[in-house]
N, CA and C atoms as a LAMMPS dump frame, in Angstrom:
ITEM: TIMESTEP
0
ITEM: NUMBER OF ATOMS
591
ITEM: BOX BOUNDS ff ff ff
-5.0000000000000000e+02 5.0000000000000000e+02
-5.0000000000000000e+02 5.0000000000000000e+02
-5.0000000000000000e+02 5.0000000000000000e+02
ITEM: ATOMS id mol type element x y z
1 1 1 N -47.596 -109.07 93.901
2 1 2 C -45.58 -109.502 94.147
3 1 3 C -45.178 -107.949 94.085
4 2 1 N -43.942 -108.43 94.8
5 2 2 C -43.268 -107.018 94.605
6 2 3 C -42.167 -107.846 93.323
7 3 1 N -41.8 -106.195 92.138
8 3 2 C -41.077 -106.678 91.105
9 3 3 C -39.384 -106.75 91.736
10 4 1 N -38.515 -107.696 91.213
11 4 2 C -37.243 -108.174 91.632
12 4 3 C -36.854 -107.012 91.534
13 5 1 N -35.446 -106.738 92.326
14 5 2 C -34.68 -105.537 91.642
15 5 3 C -33.903 -106.208 90.895
16 6 1 N -33.198 -105.501 89.576
17 6 2 C -32.187 -105.906 88.549
18 6 3 C -31.645 -106.997 89.734
19 7 1 N -30.429 -106.562 90.069
20 7 2 C -29.509 -107.024 90.973
21 7 3 C -29.997 -108.512 91.747
22 8 1 N -31.156 -108.61 92.208
23 8 2 C -31.232 -109.963 92.702
24 8 3 C -31.912 -110.975 91.427
25 9 1 N -32.256 -110.265 90.258
26 9 2 C -32.676 -111.157 89.49
27 9 3 C -31.052 -111.56 88.628
28 10 1 N -30.521 -110.744 88.451
29 10 2 C -28.535 -111.175 88.472
30 10 3 C -28.652 -112.43 88.983
31 11 1 N -28.28 -112.324 90.151
32 11 2 C -28.399 -113.622 91.031
33 11 3 C -29.33 -114.919 91.143
34 12 1 N -30.145 -114.28 90.972
35 12 2 C -31.197 -115.381 90.74
36 12 3 C -30.897 -116.027 89.277
37 13 1 N -30.81 -115.249 88.665
38 13 2 C -30.279 -116.166 87.015
39 13 3 C -28.855 -116.677 87.02
40 14 1 N -27.803 -116.44 87.789
41 14 2 C -26.77 -116.889 87.413
42 14 3 C -26.695 -117.807 89.36
43 15 1 N -27.342 -117.953 89.839
44 15 2 C -27.217 -119.416 90.603
45 15 3 C -28.68 -120.231 89.943
46 16 1 N -29.247 -120.515 89.184
47 16 2 C -29.432 -121.113 88.447
48 16 3 C -28.428 -121.592 87.143
49 17 1 N -27.927 -120.377 86.126
50 17 2 C -26.647 -121.323 85.482
51 17 3 C -25.177 -122.438 86.503
52 18 1 N -25.414 -121.456 87.236
53 18 2 C -24.236 -122.382 88.332
54 18 3 C -24.808 -123.474 88.705
55 19 1 N -25.99 -124.204 89.021
56 19 2 C -26.756 -125.284 89.655
57 19 3 C -26.421 -125.973 88.206
58 20 1 N -27.308 -125.873 87.053
59 20 2 C -26.999 -126.578 85.958
60 20 3 C -25.765 -126.702 85.824
61 21 1 N -24.106 -125.834 85.6
62 21 2 C -22.995 -126.307 85.66
63 21 3 C -22.551 -127.201 86.285
64 22 1 N -22.861 -127.309 87.797
65 22 2 C -22.124 -128.174 88.692
66 22 3 C -22.991 -129.562 88.716
67 23 1 N -24.274 -129.198 87.795
68 23 2 C -24.565 -130.72 87.699
69 23 3 C -24.561 -131.549 86.614
70 24 1 N -24.044 -131.102 85.605
71 24 2 C -23.767 -130.892 84.24
72 24 3 C -22.952 -130.318 83.343
73 25 1 N -22.302 -129.604 84.017
74 25 2 C -21.265 -129.002 83.255
75 25 3 C -21.771 -128.113 82.388
76 26 1 N -20.86 -127.035 81.73
77 26 2 C -20.922 -126.094 80.953
78 26 3 C -21.587 -126.068 79.974
79 27 1 N -21.362 -127.048 78.91
80 27 2 C -22.152 -127.565 77.638
81 27 3 C -23.758 -127.819 77.75
82 28 1 N -24.058 -128.16 78.909
83 28 2 C -25.418 -128.243 78.818
84 28 3 C -26.623 -126.898 79.538
85 29 1 N -25.925 -125.627 79.761
86 29 2 C -26.32 -124.452 79.216
87 29 3 C -26.516 -123.953 78.26
88 30 1 N -27.936 -123.923 78.351
89 30 2 C -29.44 -123.09 77.196
90 30 3 C -29.273 -121.758 77.913
91 31 1 N -30.144 -121.151 77.526
92 31 2 C -30.376 -119.737 77.671
93 31 3 C -32.072 -120.58 78.243
94 32 1 N -32.465 -120.872 77.457
95 32 2 C -34.033 -121.688 77.553
96 32 3 C -33.644 -122.456 78.957
97 33 1 N -32.696 -123.174 79.485
98 33 2 C -32.43 -124.745 80.059
99 33 3 C -32.368 -123.591 81.489
100 34 1 N -31.995 -121.979 81.626
101 34 2 C -31.499 -121.846 82.602
102 34 3 C -32.889 -120.586 83.588
103 35 1 N -33.476 -119.684 82.039
104 35 2 C -35.127 -120.003 81.867
105 35 3 C -35.606 -120.077 82.722
106 36 1 N -35.674 -121.575 82.552
107 36 2 C -37.057 -122.408 82.991
108 36 3 C -36.168 -122.687 84.335
109 37 1 N -35.125 -123.073 84.768
110 37 2 C -34.535 -123.482 86.184
111 37 3 C -34.901 -122.372 87.036
112 38 1 N -34.953 -121.058 86.435
113 38 2 C -34.732 -119.815 86.86
114 38 3 C -36.658 -119.454 87.468
115 39 1 N -37.424 -120.07 86.418
116 39 2 C -38.718 -119.772 86.583
117 39 3 C -39.266 -118.731 85.416
118 40 1 N -38.215 -118.067 85.061
119 40 2 C -38.377 -116.771 84.107
120 40 3 C -38.307 -117.162 82.868
121 41 1 N -38.47 -116.149 81.981
122 41 2 C -38.653 -115.912 80.147
123 41 3 C -37.405 -115.931 79.98
124 42 1 N -36.79 -116.442 78.427
125 42 2 C -35.948 -115.748 78.193
126 42 3 C -35.316 -114.348 78.516
127 43 1 N -36.243 -113.694 77.455
128 43 2 C -36.182 -112.472 76.939
129 43 3 C -35.212 -112.014 77.952
130 44 1 N -36.004 -111.994 79.846
131 44 2 C -34.939 -111.693 80.797
132 44 3 C -34.085 -112.121 81.321
133 45 1 N -33.431 -113.05 80.53
134 45 2 C -32.032 -113.695 80.167
135 45 3 C -31.307 -112.869 79.559
136 46 1 N -31.973 -112.33 78.651
137 46 2 C -30.936 -111.773 77.344
138 46 3 C -31.22 -110.286 77.969
139 47 1 N -32.043 -109.74 78.332
140 47 2 C -31.722 -108.443 79.495
141 47 3 C -30.985 -108.129 80.214
142 48 1 N -30.997 -109.125 81.07
143 48 2 C -29.172 -109.168 81.688
144 48 3 C -28.18 -109.846 80.907
145 49 1 N -28.169 -110.177 80.573
146 49 2 C -26.862 -110.816 80.068
147 49 3 C -26.491 -110.977 78.273
148 50 1 N -27.432 -110.565 77.778
149 50 2 C -27.07 -110.389 75.893
150 50 3 C -26.439 -111.324 75.539
151 51 1 N -27.195 -112.576 76.363
152 51 2 C -26.549 -113.943 75.761
153 51 3 C -25.747 -114.708 76.349
154 52 1 N -25.493 -116.207 75.882
155 52 2 C -24.807 -117.102 76.591
156 52 3 C -23.884 -116.691 76.875
157 53 1 N -22.834 -115.856 76.076
158 53 2 C -21.251 -115.603 76.355
159 53 3 C -21.243 -114.842 77.263
160 54 1 N -22.563 -113.555 77.47
161 54 2 C -22.214 -112.718 78.683
162 54 3 C -22.831 -113.589 79.981
163 55 1 N -23.431 -114.232 79.272
164 55 2 C -23.979 -114.894 81.129
165 55 3 C -23.036 -115.834 81.66
166 56 1 N -22.25 -116.649 80.555
167 56 2 C -21.457 -117.507 81.388
168 56 3 C -19.959 -117.092 81.688
169 57 1 N -19.596 -115.461 81.231
170 57 2 C -18.69 -115.225 81.435
171 57 3 C -18.962 -114.398 82.511
172 58 1 N -20.35 -113.754 83.44
173 58 2 C -20.399 -113.433 83.942
174 58 3 C -20.231 -113.89 85.766
175 59 1 N -21.074 -115.755 85.259
176 59 2 C -21.062 -116.426 86.259
177 59 3 C -19.487 -116.696 87.004
178 60 1 N -18.922 -116.935 85.647
179 60 2 C -17.345 -117.456 85.879
180 60 3 C -16.774 -116.046 86.931
181 61 1 N -16.742 -115.249 86.2
182 61 2 C -16.37 -113.709 87.036
183 61 3 C -17.086 -113.714 88.777
184 62 1 N -18.136 -113.896 88.815
185 62 2 C -18.753 -113.839 90.039
186 62 3 C -18.583 -115.601 91.125
187 63 1 N -18.357 -116.22 90.256
188 63 2 C -17.342 -117.43 91.454
189 63 3 C -16.134 -117.42 91.323
190 64 1 N -15.357 -117.007 90.154
191 64 2 C -14.2 -116.754 90.287
192 64 3 C -14.107 -115.299 92.012
193 65 1 N -15.018 -114.692 91.695
194 65 2 C -14.487 -113.505 93.066
195 65 3 C -14.683 -114.257 94.59
196 66 1 N -15.696 -114.882 94.575
197 66 2 C -15.912 -115.594 95.614
198 66 3 C -15.104 -116.886 95.772
199 67 1 N -14.83 -117.492 95.269
200 67 2 C -13.087 -118.675 95.455
201 67 3 C -11.816 -117.884 95.528
202 68 1 N -11.673 -116.605 95.172
203 68 2 C -10.484 -115.847 95.392
204 68 3 C -10.424 -115.005 96.69
205 69 1 N -11.781 -115.17 97.505
206 69 2 C -12.364 -114.172 98.827
207 69 3 C -11.718 -114.951 100.178
208 70 1 N -12.417 -116.539 99.53
209 70 2 C -12.001 -117.925 100.17
210 70 3 C -9.979 -118.365 100.251
211 71 1 N -9.667 -117.999 99.644
212 71 2 C -8.495 -117.978 98.945
213 71 3 C -7.29 -117.585 99.796
214 72 1 N -7.917 -116.163 99.581
215 72 2 C -6.967 -114.811 99.915
216 72 3 C -7.143 -115.15 101.465
217 73 1 N -8.157 -115.415 102.467
218 73 2 C -8.696 -115.619 103.564
219 73 3 C -7.773 -116.493 104.236
220 74 1 N -7.791 -117.793 103.562
221 74 2 C -6.737 -118.695 103.932
222 74 3 C -5.533 -118.488 103.964
223 75 1 N -4.858 -117.554 102.496
224 75 2 C -3.569 -116.736 102.782
225 75 3 C -3.215 -116.027 104.099
226 76 1 N -4.024 -115.102 104.422
227 76 2 C -4.122 -113.996 105.028
228 76 3 C -3.344 -114.494 106.384
229 77 1 N -4.325 -115.802 106.95
230 77 2 C -4.536 -116.388 108.116
231 77 3 C -2.903 -117.016 108.884
232 78 1 N -2.696 -117.253 109.965
233 78 2 C -1.605 -117.567 110.037
234 78 3 C -1.955 -118.608 110.89
235 79 1 N -1.187 -120.262 111.02
236 79 2 C -1.262 -121.007 111.271
237 79 3 C -1.799 -121.274 112.47
238 80 1 N -2.571 -122.165 113.323
239 80 2 C -2.975 -121.692 114.334
240 80 3 C -2.606 -123.314 115.133
241 81 1 N -2.546 -123.352 115.934
242 81 2 C -2.341 -124.716 117.057
243 81 3 C -0.822 -125.23 116.545
244 82 1 N -0.779 -126.725 116.048
245 82 2 C 0.674 -127.011 116.325
246 82 3 C 0.536 -127.891 114.731
247 83 1 N -0.376 -127.659 113.63
248 83 2 C -0.256 -127.932 112.8
249 83 3 C 1.18 -127.085 111.947
250 84 1 N 1.248 -128.207 110.916
251 84 2 C 2.889 -127.671 109.919
252 84 3 C 1.636 -127.05 108.782
253 85 1 N 2.627 -126.063 108.436
254 85 2 C 1.793 -124.669 107.577
255 85 3 C 1.009 -125.618 106.683
256 86 1 N 1.338 -126.453 105.944
257 86 2 C 0.623 -126.535 104.989
258 86 3 C -0.376 -127.502 105.4
259 87 1 N -0.445 -128.342 106.248
260 87 2 C -1.369 -128.867 106.749
261 87 3 C -2.883 -127.538 107.192
262 88 1 N -2.224 -126.692 107.788
263 88 2 C -2.894 -125.375 107.967
264 88 3 C -3.606 -125.175 106.856
265 89 1 N -2.51 -124.467 106.221
266 89 2 C -3.05 -124.144 104.835
267 89 3 C -4.504 -124.727 103.714
268 90 1 N -3.672 -126.135 104.027
269 90 2 C -5.076 -127.242 103.301
270 90 3 C -6.342 -126.872 103.973
271 91 1 N -5.935 -126.694 105.449
272 91 2 C -7.287 -127.188 106.263
273 91 3 C -8.431 -125.746 106.158
274 92 1 N -7.602 -125.083 106.031
275 92 2 C -8.401 -123.63 105.41
276 92 3 C -9.121 -123.313 103.87
277 93 1 N -8.429 -124.047 103.337
278 93 2 C -8.871 -124.47 101.978
279 93 3 C -10.368 -125.175 101.56
280 94 1 N -10.395 -126.528 102.971
281 94 2 C -11.097 -127.497 102.651
282 94 3 C -12.069 -126.933 103.295
283 95 1 N -12.323 -126.494 103.886
284 95 2 C -13.433 -125.161 105.478
285 95 3 C -13.848 -124.314 103.88
286 96 1 N -12.973 -123.563 103.266
287 96 2 C -13.206 -122.916 102.616
288 96 3 C -14.268 -123.07 100.938
289 97 1 N -14.019 -124.018 100.544
290 97 2 C -14.469 -125.196 99.447
291 97 3 C -15.828 -125.88 100.351
292 98 1 N -15.884 -126.574 101.512
293 98 2 C -16.941 -127.45 101.921
294 98 3 C -18.215 -125.602 102.339
295 99 1 N -17.496 -124.709 102.587
296 99 2 C -18.59 -123.614 102.843
297 99 3 C -19.514 -123.23 101.165
298 100 1 N -19.165 -123.333 99.872
299 100 2 C -19.39 -123.208 98.8
300 100 3 C -18.68 -124.321 97.903
301 101 1 N -18.859 -125.559 98.001
302 101 2 C -18.422 -126.4 97.023
303 101 3 C -18.793 -126.099 95.507
304 102 1 N -20.031 -125.774 94.919
305 102 2 C -20.658 -125.749 93.748
306 102 3 C -19.12 -124.438 93.3
307 103 1 N -18.646 -123.945 93.55
308 103 2 C -17.634 -123.057 92.665
309 103 3 C -16.559 -123.698 92.745
310 104 1 N -16.213 -123.741 94.701
311 104 2 C -14.921 -124.447 94.488
312 104 3 C -14.655 -126.008 92.814
313 105 1 N -15.894 -126.452 92.75
314 105 2 C -15.608 -127.682 91.936
315 105 3 C -15.513 -126.812 90.599
316 106 1 N -15.858 -125.848 90.396
317 106 2 C -15.958 -125.188 88.809
318 106 3 C -14.639 -125.087 88.354
319 107 1 N -13.724 -124.559 89.673
320 107 2 C -11.967 -124.429 89.303
321 107 3 C -11.594 -125.601 89.651
322 108 1 N -11.868 -126.25 90.297
323 108 2 C -10.755 -127.372 90.635
324 108 3 C -11.066 -128.936 89.856
325 109 1 N -12.172 -128.883 89.385
326 109 2 C -13.06 -129.704 88.539
327 109 3 C -13.899 -129.236 87.262
328 110 1 N -12.864 -128.202 86.401
329 110 2 C -13.631 -127.892 85.316
330 110 3 C -14.093 -128.689 84.565
331 111 1 N -15.868 -128.552 83.795
332 111 2 C -15.965 -129.128 82.683
333 111 3 C -15.467 -128.286 81.521
334 112 1 N -16.109 -129.366 80.277
335 112 2 C -15.669 -128.755 79.109
336 112 3 C -16.905 -127.577 79.139
337 113 1 N -16.284 -127.023 77.95
338 113 2 C -17.842 -126.139 77.365
339 113 3 C -17.488 -124.588 77.816
340 114 1 N -16.154 -124.11 78.555
341 114 2 C -16.466 -123.492 79.639
342 114 3 C -15.99 -121.725 78.509
343 115 1 N -15.727 -121.234 79.283
344 115 2 C -15.612 -119.838 78.321
345 115 3 C -14.109 -119.934 78.524
346 116 1 N -13.305 -119.153 78.252
347 116 2 C -12.085 -118.401 77.771
348 116 3 C -11.452 -117.816 79.454
349 117 1 N -12.645 -117.542 80.232
350 117 2 C -12.616 -116.516 81.038
351 117 3 C -12.5 -117.74 82.12
352 118 1 N -12.702 -118.563 82.673
353 118 2 C -13.158 -120.297 83.542
354 118 3 C -11.138 -120.344 83.294
355 119 1 N -10.161 -120.565 82.265
356 119 2 C -9.559 -120.559 82.5
357 119 3 C -8.561 -119.759 82.837
358 120 1 N -8.586 -118.782 82.744
359 120 2 C -7.412 -117.543 82.758
360 120 3 C -7.952 -117.383 84.392
361 121 1 N -9.248 -117.141 84.846
362 121 2 C -9.468 -117.075 86.243
363 121 3 C -9.074 -118.656 87.204
364 122 1 N -8.49 -119.842 86.665
365 122 2 C -8.181 -120.887 86.821
366 122 3 C -6.506 -120.333 87.161
367 123 1 N -6.16 -120.019 85.921
368 123 2 C -4.526 -119.988 86.335
369 123 3 C -4.437 -119.359 87.757
370 124 1 N -5.323 -117.571 87.595
371 124 2 C -4.956 -116.949 87.872
372 124 3 C -5.123 -117.311 89.823
373 125 1 N -6.096 -118.119 90.253
374 125 2 C -6.245 -118.961 91.376
375 125 3 C -4.819 -119.73 91.164
376 126 1 N -4.209 -120.421 90.673
377 126 2 C -3.435 -121.458 90.642
378 126 3 C -1.986 -120.7 90.865
379 127 1 N -1.815 -119.545 90.519
380 127 2 C -0.679 -118.327 90.524
381 127 3 C -0.191 -118.327 91.949
382 128 1 N -1.864 -117.592 92.763
383 128 2 C -2.004 -117.19 94.482
384 128 3 C -1.644 -118.262 95.314
385 129 1 N -1.872 -120.23 94.443
386 129 2 C -1.917 -120.685 95.579
387 129 3 C -0.147 -121.052 95.444
388 130 1 N 0.565 -120.985 94.291
389 130 2 C 1.767 -121.683 94.383
390 130 3 C 2.475 -120.114 95.188
391 131 1 N 2.183 -118.853 94.956
392 131 2 C 2.906 -118.392 95.895
393 131 3 C 2.674 -118.707 97.142
394 132 1 N 1.555 -118.857 97.512
395 132 2 C 1.764 -118.995 99.41
396 132 3 C 2.42 -120.622 99.639
397 133 1 N 2.421 -121.803 98.437
398 133 2 C 3.212 -122.653 99.029
399 133 3 C 4.875 -122.162 98.968
400 134 1 N 5.907 -121.15 97.865
401 134 2 C 6.443 -120.946 98.303
402 134 3 C 6.965 -120.183 99.274
403 135 1 N 5.681 -119.238 99.918
404 135 2 C 5.951 -119.088 101.417
405 135 3 C 6.217 -119.95 102.582
406 136 1 N 5.486 -121.095 102.023
407 136 2 C 5.259 -121.792 103.564
408 136 3 C 6.619 -122.495 102.891
409 137 1 N 7.017 -123.085 102.178
410 137 2 C 8.527 -123.341 101.968
411 137 3 C 9.939 -122.661 102.106
412 138 1 N 9.675 -121.624 102.209
413 138 2 C 10.903 -120.214 102.65
414 138 3 C 10.496 -120.089 104.276
415 139 1 N 9.625 -120.707 104.829
416 139 2 C 9.328 -119.836 106.106
417 139 3 C 8.723 -118.539 106.431
418 140 1 N 7.974 -118.215 105.817
419 140 2 C 7.947 -116.595 105.812
420 140 3 C 7.061 -116.09 106.986
421 141 1 N 6.533 -117.397 107.403
422 141 2 C 5.479 -117.015 108.1
423 141 3 C 6.163 -116.062 109.501
424 142 1 N 6.807 -117.605 109.723
425 142 2 C 7.148 -118.092 111.627
426 142 3 C 8.387 -118.228 111.129
427 143 1 N 9.551 -118.802 109.929
428 143 2 C 10.069 -119.4 110.477
429 143 3 C 10.09 -121.165 110.462
430 144 1 N 9.289 -121.331 109.976
431 144 2 C 9.011 -122.338 110.217
432 144 3 C 8.948 -123.691 108.835
433 145 1 N 10.041 -123.688 108.005
434 145 2 C 9.908 -123.424 106.504
435 145 3 C 9.373 -125.353 106.535
436 146 1 N 8.974 -125.518 105.7
437 146 2 C 8.453 -127.156 104.711
438 146 3 C 9.548 -127.047 104.106
439 147 1 N 9.933 -128.48 104.544
440 147 2 C 11.304 -128.917 104.316
441 147 3 C 11.694 -129.101 102.488
442 148 1 N 11.974 -129.224 101.57
443 148 2 C 12.016 -129.353 100.233
444 148 3 C 13.035 -130.288 100.072
445 149 1 N 14.261 -130.773 100.051
446 149 2 C 15.156 -131.704 99.849
447 149 3 C 16.079 -131.174 99.196
448 150 1 N 16.803 -131.437 98.27
449 150 2 C 17.641 -131.353 97.292
450 150 3 C 16.761 -130.561 96.092
451 151 1 N 15.587 -129.812 95.902
452 151 2 C 15.168 -129.328 94.688
453 151 3 C 13.695 -128.754 94.921
454 152 1 N 14.036 -127.802 95.786
455 152 2 C 12.725 -126.448 96.072
456 152 3 C 11.567 -126.195 95.243
457 153 1 N 12.198 -126.642 93.676
458 153 2 C 10.891 -126.291 93.062
459 153 3 C 10.342 -127.358 92.733
460 154 1 N 10.688 -128.474 93.303
461 154 2 C 10.134 -129.53 92.377
462 154 3 C 9.268 -130.179 93.594
463 155 1 N 9.371 -129.841 94.983
464 155 2 C 8.57 -129.66 96.061
465 155 3 C 7.384 -128.537 96.008
466 156 1 N 7.877 -127.53 95.563
467 156 2 C 6.466 -126.514 95.297
468 156 3 C 5.393 -127.398 94.925
469 157 1 N 5.914 -127.795 93.074
470 157 2 C 5.175 -128.024 92.155
471 157 3 C 4.481 -129.448 92.71
472 158 1 N 5.116 -130.205 93.641
473 158 2 C 4.566 -131.837 94.676
474 158 3 C 2.761 -131.635 95.19
475 159 1 N 3.295 -130.63 96.476
476 159 2 C 2.83 -129.672 97.709
477 159 3 C 1.582 -129.064 96.677
478 160 1 N 1.943 -128.695 95.692
479 160 2 C 0.707 -127.845 94.738
480 160 3 C 0.064 -128.422 94.423
481 161 1 N 0.575 -129.809 93.645
482 161 2 C -0.469 -130.963 93.384
483 161 3 C -1.221 -131.422 94.184
484 162 1 N -0.296 -132.147 95.334
485 162 2 C -0.892 -132.691 96.45
486 162 3 C -2.031 -131.965 96.382
487 163 1 N -1.808 -130.791 97.281
488 163 2 C -3.087 -130.241 97.499
489 163 3 C -3.77 -130.082 96.811
490 164 1 N -3.884 -129.419 95.666
491 164 2 C -4.803 -129.847 94.181
492 164 3 C -5.442 -131.238 94.384
493 165 1 N -4.683 -131.93 95.171
494 165 2 C -5.597 -133.457 94.315
495 165 3 C -6.376 -133.619 95.95
496 166 1 N -6.416 -133.494 96.958
497 166 2 C -6.648 -134.153 98.071
498 166 3 C -7.871 -132.795 98.541
499 167 1 N -7.752 -131.682 97.737
500 167 2 C -8.672 -131.314 98.08
501 167 3 C -10.468 -131.72 96.55
502 168 1 N -9.557 -131.928 96.003
503 168 2 C -10.439 -132.277 94.498
504 168 3 C -11.145 -134.021 95.092
505 169 1 N -10.734 -134.362 95.848
506 169 2 C -10.975 -136.24 96.691
507 169 3 C -12.347 -135.373 97.777
508 170 1 N -11.947 -134.333 98.226
509 170 2 C -13.059 -134.113 99.076
510 170 3 C -14.217 -133.486 98.312
511 171 1 N -13.816 -132.552 97.739
512 171 2 C -15.099 -132.453 96.79
513 171 3 C -15.893 -132.737 96.345
514 172 1 N -15.238 -134.056 95.576
515 172 2 C -16.055 -135.176 94.785
516 172 3 C -16.755 -136.237 95.351
517 173 1 N -16.049 -136.108 96.458
518 173 2 C -16.656 -137.279 97.669
519 173 3 C -16.177 -137.223 99.269
520 174 1 N -17.102 -136.146 99.8
521 174 2 C -16.393 -135.426 100.868
522 174 3 C -16.762 -136.936 102.126
523 175 1 N -17.964 -137.97 101.832
524 175 2 C -18.457 -138.739 102.473
525 175 3 C -16.913 -139.786 102.339
526 176 1 N -15.82 -140.318 101.277
527 176 2 C -15.368 -140.821 101.259
528 176 3 C -14.059 -140.545 102.193
529 177 1 N -13.958 -139.294 101.577
530 177 2 C -13.269 -138.159 101.534
531 177 3 C -13.051 -137.366 102.569
532 178 1 N -13.635 -137.438 104.03
533 178 2 C -14.27 -135.92 104.565
534 178 3 C -12.699 -135.354 105.093
535 179 1 N -12.585 -134.163 105.777
536 179 2 C -11.988 -133.262 105.694
537 179 3 C -10.942 -133.786 106.859
538 180 1 N -11.131 -135.09 107.682
539 180 2 C -10.111 -135.317 108.606
540 180 3 C -9.504 -136.492 108.251
541 181 1 N -10.239 -137.17 107.599
542 181 2 C -9.176 -137.577 106.814
543 181 3 C -7.623 -137.788 105.556
544 182 1 N -8.472 -136.655 104.95
545 182 2 C -8.244 -135.65 103.739
546 182 3 C -6.582 -134.877 105.154
547 183 1 N -6.751 -134.469 106.066
548 183 2 C -5.918 -133.569 106.434
549 183 3 C -4.779 -134.49 107.33
550 184 1 N -5.339 -135.812 107.993
551 184 2 C -4.425 -136.589 108.276
552 184 3 C -3.592 -137.103 107.844
553 185 1 N -3.405 -137.362 106.031
554 185 2 C -3.436 -138.014 105.354
555 185 3 C -2.013 -136.761 104.786
556 186 1 N -2.103 -135.391 105.051
557 186 2 C -1.199 -134.547 104.934
558 186 3 C -0.122 -134.256 105.677
559 187 1 N -1.099 -134.369 107.251
560 187 2 C 0.023 -134.52 108.421
561 187 3 C 1.3 -135.176 107.902
562 188 1 N 0.522 -136.87 107.783
563 188 2 C 1.737 -137.733 107.837
564 188 3 C 2.307 -137.393 106.553
565 189 1 N 2.142 -137.202 105.434
566 189 2 C 3.095 -136.478 104.772
567 189 3 C 4.242 -135.535 104.77
568 190 1 N 3.539 -134.627 105.78
569 190 2 C 4.474 -133.655 106.583
570 190 3 C 5.139 -134.27 107.199
571 191 1 N 4.916 -135.108 108.304
572 191 2 C 6.386 -135.611 109.308
573 191 3 C 6.481 -136.438 108.141
574 192 1 N 6.774 -137.363 107.378
575 192 2 C 7.307 -137.948 106.287
576 192 3 C 8.758 -136.771 105.985
577 193 1 N 8.616 -135.534 105.63
578 193 2 C 9.183 -134.214 104.5
579 193 3 C 9.652 -134.022 106.144
580 194 1 N 9.692 -133.758 106.744
581 194 2 C 10.495 -133.095 108.046
582 194 3 C 11.111 -134.739 108.247
583 195 1 N 10.495 -135.656 108.442
584 195 2 C 11.979 -136.637 109.013
585 195 3 C 13.125 -137.659 107.887
586 196 1 N 13.135 -137.263 107.059
587 196 2 C 13.511 -137.63 105.789
588 196 3 C 14.705 -136.478 105.466
589 197 1 N 13.798 -134.852 105.726
590 197 2 C 15.029 -133.845 105.195
591 197 3 C 16.108 -133.08 105.92
């Protein structure tokens, strides 16, 4: 049997760790559980990551890179069709999250016991999301601004909270909250904003 490269072994271990985190949370991760799930010895896990802290940090870094790539793709896309900019952005996020749900759940629904880097990456992602909402509110893309009413700052916070929660609902239970249902509600809210403001 051919020997696995260090990079492939690292990914195998991180994949096993991610599966445990997604199913049971960070607190359930031990070197022994990861080794068993990956079908390797504990020594190989230690060789790659020097311990549990290094393993969890490496997992968070890898998954943050994946989630940020999806987020950046959404941010750089221009809305197509007749969707309002906020709904178009949410549609892109749902598509990215649906392609890699375990990664997105890690950051949108973090479990207890995650390393400090997890919460740093969550804040970095939120800052990028808020910046995009600010662009949408100002109409930076095409002059088609999202109406804000009397307080743009509060509108930005509300849109961010609504978008996060709709995405969480879809990730938590995609059968009950399929993309079509979530986006229809988002479109309804956007039309309400346009009508009221």
